[in-house]
C-alpha angles and dihedrals in degrees: 000000000000094000091053097044097045097073090050092059114106117249116248123225091255092052090049092054090047091052091050091053091052090056097252116149116248124211108215116227112232115220120195104221094172097108090053096053093084089062096041096094090058088068097043096262117137116236108222095192121116117269092248091055090049092052093046091050091049092047091048092051092048091048094050094046094049099044093102092050093048091048091050093049091046092050093049094047091045091053093046101043097029096041100038096042092046087049090057089051093052091043094053092044088060097039092052090060103028113020093174095061095092095109092052090050091052094048095049092047092050092048094050095047091047091053094047091043091054089061091059092045095046118127117174092198093066111067143208096033096018093216126146116251109271118243093206121054113256091232087061091055095048095078090044090051094052091048093046093049093048093048095051094044092049094046093052094038090058089076088070089068099062094270110151122218095248092051089045090055093047095049094046089051088066093068091119088074095065090036091059093045092050091044092051091052088048092054102262123142126218134197124247092253091054091050091050090048092052091048088053089048089053092050091047095049093046091047093049094046095045093047092049091049091050092050090052091048092054096043110113095218097054126087127226090256092067094073095057087044090053090048089053089054090052090051091051091052091046091054089048091052092051092050090047091055091050091048091049092055092044092050091047091055090047092054091047092053102039105017132261098298095161095158090057090047091050093049100046095039090058100035098048091043092064095081088056088069092065094094088055096049095110091047091048091054092049092048092050092048090053090051091046091054093052126116109300129240100228123188104240094134091056093040091050091059094050125071100237093186090076091056120086114261097246092051091044091053091051091050092049094051096039113108143147119229107250095225092050089052090051089048091056090046090050092054095047094047091046089055091048090050093051092048092049093051092048092049091049092048091051094049103039144029127281088250092060091047092051094048094047092048092049090052090047092053090050091051090048090051092051092047091050091053093045102041099039100031094241111175117207124198119246092252090051092053091048090050091050091052091049092048096051093042092050090047090055091048091051091049095049092052090048087068089074110081111195116215108239118228092222125029108246126180092225097046126109141087125310117280 
Protein backbone atom coordinates (compact mmCIF):
# COMPACT_ATOMS: atom_id res chain seq x y z
CA UNK A 1 0.00 0.00 0.00
CA UNK A 2 2.78 2.43 0.94
CA UNK A 3 4.83 1.68 -2.18
CA UNK A 4 1.85 2.41 -4.40
CA UNK A 5 0.70 5.51 -2.61
CA UNK A 6 4.13 7.14 -2.26
CA UNK A 7 4.57 8.17 -5.93
CA UNK A 8 1.12 9.77 -5.91
CA UNK A 9 2.06 12.11 -3.09
CA UNK A 10 2.63 15.69 -4.19
CA UNK A 11 6.15 16.96 -4.00
CA UNK A 12 6.83 19.61 -1.42
CA UNK A 13 8.87 22.71 -2.17
CA UNK A 14 11.85 21.31 -0.21
CA UNK A 15 11.79 18.05 -2.17
CA UNK A 16 11.64 19.99 -5.45
CA UNK A 17 14.75 21.99 -4.56
CA UNK A 18 16.53 18.78 -3.50
CA UNK A 19 15.68 17.12 -6.80
CA UNK A 20 17.00 20.10 -8.74
CA UNK A 21 20.30 19.95 -6.87
CA UNK A 22 20.69 16.25 -7.73
CA UNK A 23 20.36 17.10 -11.42
CA UNK A 24 16.90 15.63 -11.94
CA UNK A 25 14.73 17.31 -14.54
CA UNK A 26 11.71 19.12 -13.24
CA UNK A 27 8.47 19.46 -15.17
CA UNK A 28 7.00 22.86 -14.41
CA UNK A 29 3.31 22.92 -13.57
CA UNK A 30 1.39 25.45 -15.69
CA UNK A 31 -1.30 27.36 -13.81
CA UNK A 32 -3.93 29.28 -15.72
CA UNK A 33 -4.31 32.53 -13.80
CA UNK A 34 -6.53 34.14 -16.41
CA UNK A 35 -9.79 33.96 -14.39
CA UNK A 36 -8.09 35.69 -11.47
CA UNK A 37 -6.82 38.67 -13.43
CA UNK A 38 -10.13 40.51 -13.13
CA UNK A 39 -9.71 40.51 -9.35
CA UNK A 40 -6.01 41.30 -9.39
CA UNK A 41 -6.40 45.05 -9.05
CA UNK A 42 -8.30 44.53 -5.82
CA UNK A 43 -5.06 43.27 -4.28
CA UNK A 44 -2.79 45.92 -5.78
CA UNK A 45 -1.58 43.82 -8.71
CA UNK A 46 -1.40 45.51 -12.09
CA UNK A 47 -3.32 43.86 -14.91
CA UNK A 48 -1.15 43.92 -18.04
CA UNK A 49 -3.93 42.90 -20.41
CA UNK A 50 -5.15 45.29 -23.15
CA UNK A 51 -8.02 47.60 -22.29
CA UNK A 52 -10.36 45.77 -24.66
CA UNK A 53 -9.67 42.45 -22.93
CA UNK A 54 -10.32 44.04 -19.56
CA UNK A 55 -13.67 45.46 -20.71
CA UNK A 56 -14.71 42.18 -22.29
CA UNK A 57 -13.82 40.27 -19.13
CA UNK A 58 -15.75 42.74 -16.98
CA UNK A 59 -18.78 42.61 -19.30
CA UNK A 60 -18.70 38.81 -19.32
CA UNK A 61 -18.55 38.63 -15.54
CA UNK A 62 -21.45 41.09 -15.15
CA UNK A 63 -23.50 39.15 -17.70
CA UNK A 64 -22.89 35.81 -15.99
CA UNK A 65 -23.65 37.17 -12.53
CA UNK A 66 -26.90 38.87 -13.63
CA UNK A 67 -28.33 36.06 -15.79
CA UNK A 68 -30.82 34.93 -13.08
CA UNK A 69 -32.09 38.48 -12.58
CA UNK A 70 -32.48 39.05 -16.34
CA UNK A 71 -34.32 35.76 -16.75
CA UNK A 72 -36.68 36.64 -13.90
CA UNK A 73 -37.39 40.10 -15.34
CA UNK A 74 -37.91 38.63 -18.80
CA UNK A 75 -40.34 36.03 -17.46
CA UNK A 76 -42.38 38.62 -15.54
CA UNK A 77 -42.58 41.04 -18.46
CA UNK A 78 -43.44 38.22 -20.87
CA UNK A 79 -46.28 37.07 -18.62
CA UNK A 80 -47.61 40.61 -18.15
CA UNK A 81 -47.34 41.97 -21.68
CA UNK A 82 -47.77 38.66 -23.48
CA UNK A 83 -50.52 37.34 -21.22
CA UNK A 84 -52.47 40.54 -20.57
CA UNK A 85 -52.30 41.87 -24.13
CA UNK A 86 -53.22 38.47 -25.59
CA UNK A 87 -56.08 38.37 -23.11
CA UNK A 88 -57.42 41.65 -24.50
CA UNK A 89 -57.22 40.18 -28.03
CA UNK A 90 -59.18 37.05 -27.02
CA UNK A 91 -61.67 39.14 -25.04
CA UNK A 92 -62.45 41.45 -27.93
CA UNK A 93 -62.70 38.52 -30.35
CA UNK A 94 -65.51 37.17 -28.16
CA UNK A 95 -67.18 40.49 -27.41
CA UNK A 96 -67.38 41.35 -31.11
CA UNK A 97 -69.53 38.26 -31.73
CA UNK A 98 -71.31 37.77 -28.39
CA UNK A 99 -71.32 40.95 -26.25
CA UNK A 100 -73.56 39.38 -23.59
CA UNK A 101 -71.07 36.60 -22.69
CA UNK A 102 -69.40 38.56 -19.88
CA UNK A 103 -70.85 36.39 -17.10
CA UNK A 104 -69.62 33.21 -18.80
CA UNK A 105 -66.14 34.71 -19.14
CA UNK A 106 -66.09 35.54 -15.45
CA UNK A 107 -67.28 32.06 -14.41
CA UNK A 108 -64.72 30.19 -16.54
CA UNK A 109 -61.90 32.41 -15.30
CA UNK A 110 -62.94 31.89 -11.68
CA UNK A 111 -63.19 28.11 -12.17
CA UNK A 112 -59.76 27.85 -13.76
CA UNK A 113 -58.02 30.00 -11.12
CA UNK A 114 -59.76 28.03 -8.33
CA UNK A 115 -58.50 24.73 -9.77
CA UNK A 116 -54.93 25.95 -10.21
CA UNK A 117 -55.03 27.63 -6.80
CA UNK A 118 -56.09 24.37 -5.17
CA UNK A 119 -52.82 22.82 -6.36
CA UNK A 120 -50.80 25.41 -4.42
CA UNK A 121 -53.03 25.00 -1.36
CA UNK A 122 -53.07 21.18 -1.44
CA UNK A 123 -52.07 19.34 1.76
CA UNK A 124 -52.45 15.54 1.76
CA UNK A 125 -52.30 15.41 5.58
CA UNK A 126 -55.58 17.30 6.01
CA UNK A 127 -58.53 15.22 4.77
CA UNK A 128 -61.26 15.42 3.61
CA UNK A 129 -60.62 18.64 1.60
CA UNK A 130 -56.81 18.42 1.71
CA UNK A 131 -56.37 22.19 2.01
CA UNK A 132 -53.63 23.94 3.96
CA UNK A 133 -54.74 25.71 7.12
CA UNK A 134 -55.76 29.25 6.27
CA UNK A 135 -53.78 32.09 7.80
CA UNK A 136 -56.69 34.52 7.56
CA UNK A 137 -60.11 33.68 9.05
CA UNK A 138 -62.68 32.70 6.43
CA UNK A 139 -65.13 35.26 7.80
CA UNK A 140 -62.57 37.93 6.93
CA UNK A 141 -62.48 36.73 3.32
CA UNK A 142 -66.28 36.63 2.93
CA UNK A 143 -66.66 40.39 2.45
CA UNK A 144 -63.70 40.39 0.09
CA UNK A 145 -65.28 37.52 -1.89
CA UNK A 146 -68.62 39.30 -2.35
CA UNK A 147 -66.86 42.48 -3.49
CA UNK A 148 -64.51 40.61 -5.81
CA UNK A 149 -67.34 38.66 -7.41
CA UNK A 150 -69.47 41.77 -7.91
CA UNK A 151 -66.60 43.76 -9.43
CA UNK A 152 -65.69 41.10 -12.00
CA UNK A 153 -69.28 40.41 -12.99
CA UNK A 154 -70.04 44.12 -13.42
CA UNK A 155 -66.86 44.80 -15.40
CA UNK A 156 -67.58 42.00 -17.87
CA UNK A 157 -71.32 42.70 -17.93
CA UNK A 158 -70.64 46.28 -19.06
CA UNK A 159 -69.90 44.98 -22.55
CA UNK A 160 -73.61 44.22 -22.90
CA UNK A 161 -74.31 47.99 -22.88
CA UNK A 162 -72.43 48.98 -26.03
CA UNK A 163 -69.14 49.65 -24.21
CA UNK A 164 -66.21 49.01 -26.55
CA UNK A 165 -62.98 47.42 -25.35
CA UNK A 166 -60.87 50.61 -25.87
CA UNK A 167 -63.36 52.72 -23.88
CA UNK A 168 -63.50 49.96 -21.27
CA UNK A 169 -59.70 50.16 -20.88
CA UNK A 170 -59.73 53.95 -20.64
CA UNK A 171 -62.50 54.10 -18.03
CA UNK A 172 -60.96 51.36 -15.89
CA UNK A 173 -57.64 53.22 -15.97
CA UNK A 174 -59.29 55.97 -13.95
CA UNK A 175 -59.63 53.80 -10.87
CA UNK A 176 -57.47 56.17 -8.83
CA UNK A 177 -60.41 58.59 -8.74
CA UNK A 178 -62.65 56.33 -6.67
CA UNK A 179 -59.62 55.07 -4.73
CA UNK A 180 -58.79 58.60 -3.57
CA UNK A 181 -62.41 59.40 -2.69
CA UNK A 182 -62.79 56.20 -0.69
CA UNK A 183 -59.39 56.72 0.94
CA UNK A 184 -60.27 60.27 1.94
CA UNK A 185 -63.46 59.05 3.59
CA UNK A 186 -61.39 56.37 5.29
CA UNK A 187 -58.98 58.96 6.74
CA UNK A 188 -56.08 58.85 4.29
CA UNK A 189 -54.19 61.96 3.23
CA UNK A 190 -52.86 62.71 -0.24
CA UNK A 191 -50.30 65.13 -1.60
CA UNK A 192 -51.14 68.03 -3.88
CA UNK A 193 -49.59 66.30 -6.88
CA UNK A 194 -51.77 63.25 -6.31
CA UNK A 195 -54.87 65.45 -6.05
CA UNK A 196 -53.94 67.24 -9.29
CA UNK A 197 -53.29 63.89 -10.99
CA UNK A 198 -56.69 62.57 -9.94
CA UNK A 199 -58.40 65.75 -11.14
CA UNK A 200 -56.69 65.26 -14.51
CA UNK A 201 -57.81 61.64 -14.47
CA UNK A 202 -61.38 62.79 -13.89
CA UNK A 203 -61.20 65.26 -16.76
CA UNK A 204 -59.69 62.62 -19.05
CA UNK A 205 -62.27 59.97 -18.22
CA UNK A 206 -65.18 62.41 -18.62
CA UNK A 207 -63.76 63.67 -21.93
CA UNK A 208 -63.27 60.15 -23.30
CA UNK A 209 -66.72 58.96 -22.21
CA UNK A 210 -68.54 62.06 -23.44
CA UNK A 211 -66.75 62.03 -26.79
CA UNK A 212 -67.49 58.34 -27.31
CA UNK A 213 -71.15 58.90 -26.43
CA UNK A 214 -71.35 61.79 -28.88
CA UNK A 215 -69.83 59.69 -31.66
CA UNK A 216 -72.43 56.99 -31.04
CA UNK A 217 -75.19 59.59 -31.05
CA UNK A 218 -74.13 60.93 -34.47
CA UNK A 219 -73.55 57.53 -36.09
CA UNK A 220 -76.14 56.95 -38.83
CA UNK A 221 -76.57 53.26 -38.09
CA UNK A 222 -77.36 53.65 -34.38
CA UNK A 223 -80.76 54.26 -32.90
CA UNK A 224 -81.65 56.77 -30.23
CA UNK A 225 -81.87 53.97 -27.68
CA UNK A 226 -78.12 53.31 -27.93
CA UNK A 227 -77.15 56.45 -25.99
CA UNK A 228 -79.17 55.56 -22.85
CA UNK A 229 -77.79 52.03 -23.20
CA UNK A 230 -74.26 53.43 -23.30
CA UNK A 231 -75.00 55.59 -20.25
CA UNK A 232 -76.15 52.47 -18.39
CA UNK A 233 -72.83 50.83 -19.24
CA UNK A 234 -70.97 53.83 -17.82
CA UNK A 235 -73.01 53.58 -14.63
CA UNK A 236 -72.17 49.86 -14.35
CA UNK A 237 -68.45 50.60 -14.68
CA UNK A 238 -68.70 53.43 -12.14
CA UNK A 239 -70.30 51.10 -9.58
CA UNK A 240 -67.56 48.53 -10.26
CA UNK A 241 -64.87 51.17 -9.70
CA UNK A 242 -66.40 52.24 -6.38
CA UNK A 243 -66.59 48.63 -5.19
CA UNK A 244 -63.00 48.09 -6.36
CA UNK A 245 -61.79 51.04 -4.27
CA UNK A 246 -63.61 49.69 -1.21
CA UNK A 247 -62.17 46.21 -1.77
CA UNK A 248 -58.65 47.66 -2.14
CA UNK A 249 -58.86 49.39 1.24
CA UNK A 250 -60.39 46.31 2.87
CA UNK A 251 -57.68 44.03 1.44
CA UNK A 252 -54.98 46.46 2.56
CA UNK A 253 -56.27 46.33 6.13
CA UNK A 254 -56.45 42.53 5.95
CA UNK A 255 -52.82 42.30 4.86
CA UNK A 256 -51.75 44.71 7.61
CA UNK A 257 -53.47 42.61 10.25
CA UNK A 258 -52.72 39.06 9.07
CA UNK A 259 -49.84 39.45 6.60
CA UNK A 260 -49.72 39.58 2.78
CA UNK A 261 -51.11 36.11 2.05
CA UNK A 262 -52.03 36.90 -1.55
CA UNK A 263 -52.05 33.26 -2.71
CA UNK A 264 -54.64 32.42 -0.06
CA UNK A 265 -56.65 35.47 -1.05
CA UNK A 266 -56.49 34.49 -4.73
CA UNK A 267 -57.61 30.91 -4.00
CA UNK A 268 -60.51 31.61 -1.64
CA UNK A 269 -61.78 34.65 -3.53
CA UNK A 270 -62.22 32.50 -6.65
CA UNK A 271 -63.26 29.20 -5.05
CA UNK A 272 -65.90 30.57 -2.68
CA UNK A 273 -67.27 32.82 -5.42
CA UNK A 274 -68.33 29.85 -7.57
CA UNK A 275 -71.60 29.19 -5.66
CA UNK A 276 -72.61 32.79 -6.37
CA UNK A 277 -72.95 31.86 -10.05
CA UNK A 278 -75.84 29.46 -9.34
CA UNK A 279 -78.54 32.11 -10.02
CA UNK A 280 -76.93 32.65 -13.43
CA UNK A 281 -76.75 28.95 -14.36
CA UNK A 282 -79.42 29.13 -17.07
CA UNK A 283 -77.80 32.22 -18.57
CA UNK A 284 -74.36 30.57 -18.46
CA UNK A 285 -75.65 27.53 -20.37
CA UNK A 286 -77.29 29.71 -23.02
CA UNK A 287 -74.16 31.82 -23.43
CA UNK A 288 -71.96 28.75 -23.82
CA UNK A 289 -74.32 27.18 -26.37
CA UNK A 290 -74.18 30.37 -28.43
CA UNK A 291 -70.39 30.28 -28.35
CA UNK A 292 -70.38 26.59 -29.24
CA UNK A 293 -72.53 27.26 -32.30
CA UNK A 294 -70.18 29.97 -33.57
CA UNK A 295 -68.20 29.84 -36.80
CA UNK A 296 -65.88 26.81 -36.67
CA UNK A 297 -62.13 26.70 -36.89
CA UNK A 298 -61.69 23.92 -39.49
CA UNK A 299 -58.34 22.42 -40.40
CA UNK A 300 -57.99 23.17 -44.15
CA UNK A 301 -54.38 24.43 -43.84
CA UNK A 302 -53.32 21.16 -42.24
CA UNK A 303 -55.49 19.09 -44.54
CA UNK A 304 -54.10 20.89 -47.60
CA UNK A 305 -50.57 19.78 -46.77
CA UNK A 306 -51.56 16.15 -46.32
CA UNK A 307 -52.59 13.83 -49.14
CA UNK A 308 -56.01 12.79 -47.89
CA UNK A 309 -56.47 10.28 -50.69
CA UNK A 310 -54.10 7.92 -48.92
CA UNK A 311 -56.26 7.98 -45.78
CA UNK A 312 -59.19 5.57 -45.44
CA UNK A 313 -62.56 7.08 -46.30
CA UNK A 314 -64.12 6.90 -42.78
CA UNK A 315 -61.09 8.59 -41.22
CA UNK A 316 -60.97 11.17 -44.02
CA UNK A 317 -64.62 12.07 -43.47
CA UNK A 318 -64.03 12.55 -39.75
CA UNK A 319 -61.04 14.81 -40.43
CA UNK A 320 -63.00 16.91 -42.91
CA UNK A 321 -65.90 17.50 -40.51
CA UNK A 322 -63.77 17.94 -37.37
CA UNK A 323 -63.66 21.52 -36.15
CA UNK A 324 -63.45 23.63 -33.02
CA UNK A 325 -65.92 26.50 -32.55
CA UNK A 326 -63.95 29.70 -32.92
CA UNK A 327 -65.51 31.41 -29.91
CA UNK A 328 -64.82 28.39 -27.67
CA UNK A 329 -61.19 28.50 -28.80
CA UNK A 330 -61.05 32.21 -27.93
CA UNK A 331 -62.68 31.42 -24.58
CA UNK A 332 -59.93 28.91 -23.75
CA UNK A 333 -57.29 31.39 -24.92
CA UNK A 334 -58.88 34.10 -22.77
CA UNK A 335 -58.71 31.92 -19.64
CA UNK A 336 -55.11 30.83 -20.18
CA UNK A 337 -53.86 34.34 -20.93
CA UNK A 338 -55.79 35.73 -17.95
CA UNK A 339 -54.01 33.24 -15.69
CA UNK A 340 -50.63 34.19 -17.20
CA UNK A 341 -51.45 37.86 -16.66
CA UNK A 342 -52.39 37.28 -13.00
CA UNK A 343 -49.22 35.30 -12.34
CA UNK A 344 -47.06 37.95 -13.96
CA UNK A 345 -48.60 40.76 -11.92
CA UNK A 346 -48.22 38.80 -8.67
CA UNK A 347 -44.58 37.96 -9.44
CA UNK A 348 -43.86 41.60 -10.23
CA UNK A 349 -45.60 42.76 -7.03
CA UNK A 350 -43.54 40.32 -4.96
CA UNK A 351 -40.22 41.39 -6.54
CA UNK A 352 -40.64 45.16 -6.86
CA UNK A 353 -42.30 48.19 -5.37
CA UNK A 354 -45.90 49.27 -5.82
CA UNK A 355 -44.63 52.18 -7.92
CA UNK A 356 -43.04 49.82 -10.44
CA UNK A 357 -46.20 47.70 -10.58
CA UNK A 358 -48.40 50.74 -11.24
CA UNK A 359 -46.14 52.10 -13.99
CA UNK A 360 -45.80 48.71 -15.73
CA UNK A 361 -49.56 48.13 -15.60
CA UNK A 362 -50.25 51.61 -17.01
CA UNK A 363 -47.87 50.90 -19.89
CA UNK A 364 -49.55 47.52 -20.40
CA UNK A 365 -52.99 49.13 -20.60
CA UNK A 366 -51.70 51.63 -23.15
CA UNK A 367 -50.24 48.80 -25.26
CA UNK A 368 -53.54 46.89 -25.00
CA UNK A 369 -55.43 49.99 -26.13
CA UNK A 370 -53.17 50.44 -29.16
CA UNK A 371 -53.44 46.74 -30.06
CA UNK A 372 -57.23 46.89 -29.81
CA UNK A 373 -57.30 49.85 -32.20
CA UNK A 374 -54.83 48.25 -34.61
CA UNK A 375 -56.00 44.61 -34.69
CA UNK A 376 -59.76 45.16 -34.65
CA UNK A 377 -59.94 48.46 -36.52
CA UNK A 378 -61.53 50.35 -33.63
CA UNK A 379 -61.86 54.01 -34.44
CA UNK A 380 -61.85 56.40 -31.54
CA UNK A 381 -63.08 59.95 -31.75
CA UNK A 382 -60.57 62.77 -31.33
CA UNK A 383 -61.94 63.63 -27.90
CA UNK A 384 -61.63 59.99 -26.83
CA UNK A 385 -57.97 59.88 -27.87
CA UNK A 386 -57.28 63.14 -26.04
CA UNK A 387 -59.00 61.74 -22.96
CA UNK A 388 -56.90 58.56 -23.19
CA UNK A 389 -53.67 60.59 -23.34
CA UNK A 390 -54.75 62.65 -20.32
CA UNK A 391 -55.72 59.50 -18.37
CA UNK A 392 -52.42 57.69 -18.94
CA UNK A 393 -50.35 60.82 -18.33
CA UNK A 394 -52.18 61.54 -15.08
CA UNK A 395 -51.75 57.92 -14.05
CA UNK A 396 -47.99 58.25 -14.52
CA UNK A 397 -47.95 61.49 -12.52
CA UNK A 398 -49.89 59.85 -9.69
CA UNK A 399 -47.49 56.89 -9.66
CA UNK A 400 -44.35 59.03 -9.62
CA UNK A 401 -45.58 61.05 -6.66
CA UNK A 402 -46.50 57.84 -4.82
CA UNK A 403 -42.76 57.15 -4.59
CA UNK A 404 -42.49 59.82 -1.90
CA UNK A 405 -43.56 58.40 1.42
CA UNK A 406 -44.21 61.18 3.91
CA UNK A 407 -43.29 60.42 7.49
CA UNK A 408 -46.44 60.80 9.62
CA UNK A 409 -46.19 62.79 12.80
CA UNK A 410 -48.30 60.29 14.70
CA UNK A 411 -48.50 56.60 13.89
CA UNK A 412 -52.02 55.81 12.73
CA UNK A 413 -53.29 52.42 11.67
CA UNK A 414 -55.04 53.88 8.62
CA UNK A 415 -52.15 56.04 7.46
CA UNK A 416 -50.04 55.45 4.40
CA UNK A 417 -49.95 56.19 0.74
CA UNK A 418 -52.78 55.61 -1.63
CA UNK A 419 -53.28 52.13 -2.81
